[in-house]
C-alpha positions in Angstrom: 233.1 5.2 8.3 236.2 3.4 9.4 236.7 6.1 12.1 233.1 5.5 13.5 233.7 1.7 13.6 236.9 2.2 15.6 235.1 4.6 18.0 232.2 2.1 18.5 234.6 -0.8 19.2 236.4 1.4 21.8 233.1 2.4 23.5 232.0 -1.3 23.7 235.3 -2.4 25.1 235.3 0.4 27.7 231.7 -0.3 28.7 232.3 -4.1 28.9 235.4 -3.5 31.0 233.5 -1.2 33.3 230.7 -3.6 33.7 233.1 -6.5 34.5 234.9 -4.3 37.0 231.6 -3.4 38.7 230.4 -7.0 38.7 233.7 -8.3 40.1 233.7 -5.7 42.8 230.1 -6.6 43.7 230.9 -10.3 43.9 233.9 -9.5 46.1 231.9 -7.3 48.4 229.2 -10.0 48.6 231.8 -12.6 49.4 233.3 -10.3 52.0 229.9 -9.7 53.5 229.3 -13.4 53.7 232.6 -14.0 55.3 232.1 -11.2 57.7 228.8 -12.7 58.9 230.5 -15.4 60.8 229.9 -15.0 64.6 232.2 -15.8 67.4 230.7 -17.2 70.6 232.1 -18.9 73.7 231.5 -22.4 75.0 228.9 -22.4 77.7 228.4 -24.5 80.8 225.0 -25.1 82.4 221.9 -27.1 82.4 221.1 -29.0 79.1 217.9 -30.8 78.6 216.5 -33.2 76.0 212.8 -33.5 75.6 210.1 -35.1 73.4 207.1 -32.9 72.7 203.5 -33.4 71.5 200.1 -31.8 71.6 196.8 -33.0 72.9 193.8 -31.9 74.9 192.7 -32.2 78.6 190.6 -35.2 79.5 189.3 -36.6 82.8 191.3 -39.4 84.3 188.0 -40.8 85.7 185.0 -40.8 83.4 182.8 -43.8 83.7 179.3 -45.2 83.9 177.9 -46.8 87.1 175.5 -49.7 86.5 173.2 -51.6 88.9 175.3 -54.7 88.4 177.8 -53.1 90.8 175.4 -53.4 93.8 176.6 -55.0 97.0 175.0 -56.6 100.0 175.9 -55.5 103.6 177.1 -58.3 105.9 175.0 -58.6 109.0 177.1 -61.4 110.6 179.9 -64.0 110.0 179.2 -67.3 111.7 182.6 -69.0 111.3 186.3 -68.2 111.8 189.5 -69.4 110.3 190.4 -73.0 111.3 186.8 -74.0 112.1 185.3 -77.2 110.6 181.9 -77.0 108.9 179.4 -79.3 107.4 177.7 -78.9 104.0 174.8 -76.5 104.4 176.1 -74.7 107.5 175.4 -71.0 107.6 178.6 -69.0 106.9 177.5 -65.5 106.3 174.2 -63.6 106.9 173.4 -60.4 105.0 171.2 -57.6 106.3 168.5 -58.4 103.7 168.2 -61.9 105.1 170.2 -63.7 102.4 172.6 -66.3 103.7 175.7 -68.0 102.3 176.1 -71.7 103.2 179.0 -74.2 103.1 178.9 -76.0 99.7 180.8 -79.0 101.1 182.2 -80.5 104.3 185.6 -79.1 105.2 187.6 -76.5 107.1 187.5 -72.7 106.8 191.0 -71.5 106.0 190.5 -67.8 105.4 187.9 -65.2 106.2 188.0 -61.9 104.3 184.8 -60.1 105.6 183.3 -58.9 108.9 180.0 -57.5 110.1 179.1 -54.3 108.3 181.4 -54.9 105.2 180.0 -55.0 101.7 180.0 -57.9 99.3 179.6 -57.5 95.6 178.7 -60.2 93.1 181.7 -62.5 92.6 183.7 -61.2 95.6 185.5 -63.9 97.5 184.1 -63.8 101.1 186.2 -66.7 102.5 188.1 -69.9 101.5 187.6 -73.4 102.7 189.4 -76.7 102.2 187.2 -79.8 101.5 187.8 -83.4 102.7 189.8 -84.1 99.5 192.3 -81.2 100.2 190.8 -79.0 97.5 190.7 -75.2 98.4 187.4 -73.6 97.4 186.5 -69.9 97.2 183.1 -68.9 98.8 181.2 -66.1 97.2 177.6 -64.7 97.2 176.8 -67.2 94.5 176.9 -69.9 97.2 173.7 -68.4 98.7 171.3 -70.8 100.5 167.7 -70.0 101.6 166.8 -66.3 102.1 163.8 -64.7 103.7 163.9 -62.0 101.2 164.7 -63.7 97.9 162.1 -62.6 95.3 161.9 -61.7 91.6 163.0 -58.2 92.5 166.1 -59.3 94.4 169.6 -58.9 93.0 170.2 -62.6 93.0 166.7 -63.7 92.3 165.8 -61.7 89.3 167.0 -59.3 86.5 165.9 -56.1 88.2 166.0 -54.1 91.4 163.6 -51.6 93.0 165.2 -48.4 94.2 164.3 -47.5 97.8 166.4 -44.4 98.6 168.5 -42.3 96.1 171.1 -40.4 98.1 172.6 -38.2 95.3 171.5 -35.8 92.5 173.2 -34.4 89.4 176.1 -32.2 90.4 176.8 -34.1 93.7 180.5 -34.6 94.5 181.0 -38.0 96.0 183.9 -40.0 97.5 184.8 -43.5 96.5 182.6 -45.9 98.4 179.8 -43.4 99.0 176.3 -45.0 98.9 174.4 -43.8 95.8 171.3 -45.9 95.9 169.6 -48.3 98.4 167.4 -51.0 97.0 164.4 -52.7 98.6 166.2 -56.1 98.7 168.8 -54.6 101.1 171.5 -54.2 98.5 173.2 -50.9 97.9 175.0 -49.2 95.0 178.3 -47.5 95.9 180.4 -45.0 94.0 183.3 -47.0 92.5 185.4 -43.9 92.2 185.5 -40.3 93.5 184.1 -37.5 91.3 181.0 -35.5 90.3 177.7 -37.1 89.4 177.2 -35.7 85.9 174.1 -37.7 85.1 171.5 -39.7 87.2 168.9 -42.1 85.8 167.1 -43.4 88.8 164.5 -42.2 91.3 162.9 -43.7 94.4 160.5 -46.5 93.4 162.0 -47.0 90.0 162.6 -50.6 88.8 166.2 -50.8 87.6 167.6 -53.5 85.3 170.8 -54.9 86.7 172.6 -54.0 83.4 171.2 -50.4 83.3 173.4 -47.4 83.7 172.3 -45.7 86.9 174.8 -42.7 87.0 177.8 -41.3 85.4 180.8 -40.0 87.4 183.5 -37.6 86.2 186.4 -36.5 88.3 187.2 -32.9 87.4 190.1 -32.7 89.9 192.0 -35.6 88.3 192.9 -34.6 84.7 195.3 -35.9 82.1 196.3 -35.2 78.5 197.3 -37.7 75.8 199.9 -36.8 73.1 201.2 -38.6 70.1 204.9 -39.5 70.0 206.8 -40.5 66.9 208.0 -44.1 66.7 211.7 -42.9 66.6 211.2 -41.3 70.0 208.8 -43.6 71.8 211.5 -45.9 73.1 212.9 -42.9 75.1 209.6 -42.3 76.9 209.1 -44.2 80.2 206.3 -44.2 82.8 207.2 -41.8 85.7 209.1 -39.3 83.6 208.5 -35.6 84.4 206.5 -33.5 82.0 206.0 -29.8 81.5 202.5 -28.8 80.2 201.3 -25.6 78.7 197.7 -24.7 77.7 196.6 -22.2 75.1 194.1 -20.8 77.6 196.8 -20.0 80.2 199.5 -18.1 78.3 202.9 -18.1 80.1 201.8 -20.6 82.7 203.3 -24.1 83.1 201.7 -27.2 84.7 203.6 -30.2 86.0 202.8 -33.7 84.9 204.0 -37.2 84.9 203.9 -40.0 82.3 201.2 -42.4 83.4 200.9 -44.7 80.4 202.8 -45.5 77.2 200.8 -47.3 74.5 202.0 -50.7 73.3 200.4 -50.3 69.9 200.9 -47.4 67.5 198.8 -45.8 64.7 200.3 -45.7 61.2 199.7 -42.7 59.0 201.4 -42.4 55.6 203.9 -45.1 56.6 204.9 -43.3 59.9 203.7 -44.7 63.2 203.0 -42.7 66.3 202.1 -43.9 69.9 199.8 -42.4 72.5 201.4 -41.2 75.7 199.1 -40.4 78.6 200.3 -37.7 81.0 198.7 -37.1 84.4 198.4 -33.5 85.3 199.6 -33.1 89.0 197.7 -29.8 89.8 195.2 -29.0 87.1 194.1 -25.7 88.8 191.9 -23.9 86.3 192.3 -26.4 83.5 189.1 -27.6 82.0 188.2 -30.7 79.9 188.7 -30.1 76.2 191.4 -27.4 76.5 194.3 -27.8 74.1 197.7 -28.6 75.5 201.4 -28.9 74.6 203.5 -31.4 76.6 207.3 -31.6 76.9 208.5 -34.9 78.3 212.0 -34.6 79.9 214.2 -37.4 78.5 217.7 -36.4 79.6 219.1 -33.6 81.7 222.6 -32.5 82.7 223.3 -29.7 85.2 226.9 -28.9 84.4 227.2 -29.7 80.7 229.6 -27.9 78.3 227.6 -27.1 75.2 227.6 -25.1 72.0 225.0 -24.4 69.3 224.3 -27.4 67.1 225.2 -25.4 64.0 228.8 -24.9 65.3 229.6 -28.6 65.1 230.6 -30.1 61.7 230.9 -33.7 60.7 233.3 -35.2 58.2 232.9 -39.0 58.1 233.2 -40.1 61.7 235.0 -36.9 62.8 233.2 -34.1 64.5 234.8 -30.7 64.9 234.4 -27.0 65.4 236.2 -24.0 64.0 238.3 -22.0 66.5 239.7 -18.5 65.7 243.5 -18.2 65.7 245.2 -15.3 67.4 247.8 -14.7 64.6 245.4 -13.7 61.9 241.7 -13.8 61.0 241.8 -17.5 60.0 240.4 -20.5 61.9 241.6 -24.0 62.8 239.7 -27.2 63.2 239.4 -28.7 66.6 238.1 -32.3 66.9 235.4 -32.7 69.6 233.3 -35.5 71.1 229.6 -34.9 71.7 227.0 -36.1 74.2 223.3 -35.3 74.6 221.7 -32.8 72.3 218.4 -31.1 71.5 217.3 -28.9 68.6 219.3 -25.9 69.9 222.5 -27.1 71.7 224.8 -30.1 71.8 227.0 -31.2 74.7 230.8 -31.2 74.2 232.4 -34.0 76.2 235.9 -33.6 74.9 238.0 -31.1 72.9 236.8 -27.7 74.3 236.8 -25.8 77.6 234.3 -23.4 79.1 234.7 -19.9 77.8 236.7 -20.9 74.8 235.8 -19.1 71.6 234.4 -20.8 68.5 232.8 -19.6 65.3 229.2 -20.1 64.2 228.9 -20.0 60.4 226.0 -18.0 59.2 225.3 -16.9 55.6 223.5 -13.6 55.0 222.2 -12.3 51.7 219.6 -9.6 50.9 216.4 -10.9 49.4 214.3 -9.0 46.8 212.4 -7.2 49.6 215.7 -5.9 51.1 215.5 -8.1 54.2 218.2 -10.5 55.3 217.9 -14.2 54.7 219.9 -16.3 57.2 221.1 -19.9 57.0 223.0 -21.8 59.6 225.8 -24.2 58.5 225.5 -25.9 55.1 228.8 -24.7 53.8 230.4 -26.7 51.0 234.1 -27.4 50.8 236.1 -24.3 50.7 233.1 -22.1 51.6 234.6 -21.0 54.9 238.2 -20.3 56.1 239.8 -23.7 56.8 237.6 -25.3 54.1 237.4 -29.0 53.4 234.3 -29.9 55.3 230.7 -30.6 54.7 227.7 -28.7 56.0 227.4 -27.8 59.7 225.3 -29.7 62.2 224.5 -33.3 62.5 222.2 -35.5 60.4 220.8 -37.1 63.6 217.2 -36.9 64.5 217.9 -35.1 67.8 219.1 -32.1 65.8 216.2 -32.1 63.5 213.3 -32.5 66.0 212.2 -29.4 67.8 212.5 -30.1 71.5 212.3 -27.5 74.2 215.2 -27.4 76.6 217.3 -25.2 78.9 219.0 -24.2 75.7 220.2 -21.0 77.1 222.7 -22.8 79.2 221.4 -22.7 82.7 220.6 -19.1 82.8 
């Protein structure tokens, strides 16, 4: 019995020692594999860009209703000129429908803004005059006197107009200022913008209320997209900045754009505010309204920047540094650097390194349960890498956290 006990003890001791040896060797191999996964790269020089991105959809820059309230009268003749003295009631302007505008007071005409054949909308200043008290007055269509054609159907005499001739139909492409409708009182309705007539609600002989929508115009050749930008980035976005736009429907194709408008008020969701940025698409080509887009607004760009991957730069307090391989052995040394602009991929080095100089990128590899490799950049604790005594790689700044497309391959 005593012999069997001794044998059992020896077996357990030998088994435990073998297990510990195998475990220690495994740990050593794992540590060696981790250490061996560090990669050496060189400092690059080239174009480095910083951008703010967002998604949206294509909309029309011009998409508006046209109402009969936008009608104008055509000037038949102007009876006065600048510097001419007039008496109250004198005829100043005669329109082709017979309506006239008269002087509201005695005085002198100081400016004339119209001529025969020009159009005059409600409220448009036709001329200015200075009365006997030295007060300058604007003269508009509201200063109309007697008219041979004022009736309950006239633009100034009632609430409705009678359409005489309709010059367009749905699908017509019109230029800004084109005549859409002529009314029986002599007034006309012009296109306020260029575009396509997408709907039309008037025919010859129809009585049209002055507030009614007569047509709708959409300009399919002038398109834009609106994206949401985070409050931490919106201060970097300015009107006029260049934008690169991609659309899901056009894989591999890029459209140029420009920032046209930056919202002054944001929208808050879960305590985080975002702001709308409107981007005008310079050449929409085949883009259609409603297509989804991704926009990248160029914030900063340097053509000859020295840069390294963001995970290669470490921070310890106010100090930033990289690890440089030594020539004597396989160890590394710390080199303090100063940084400039950065995106999610690369960071500019303004001091401490030269183009082509070798540095190390820390990278941990370990096999997962499926046998594949799991990779993690930076994040080493003190002593976790040759030269120890530093915190995790990369910066805590937002530029390094936000995904922003750039020329991150260094001006290739």
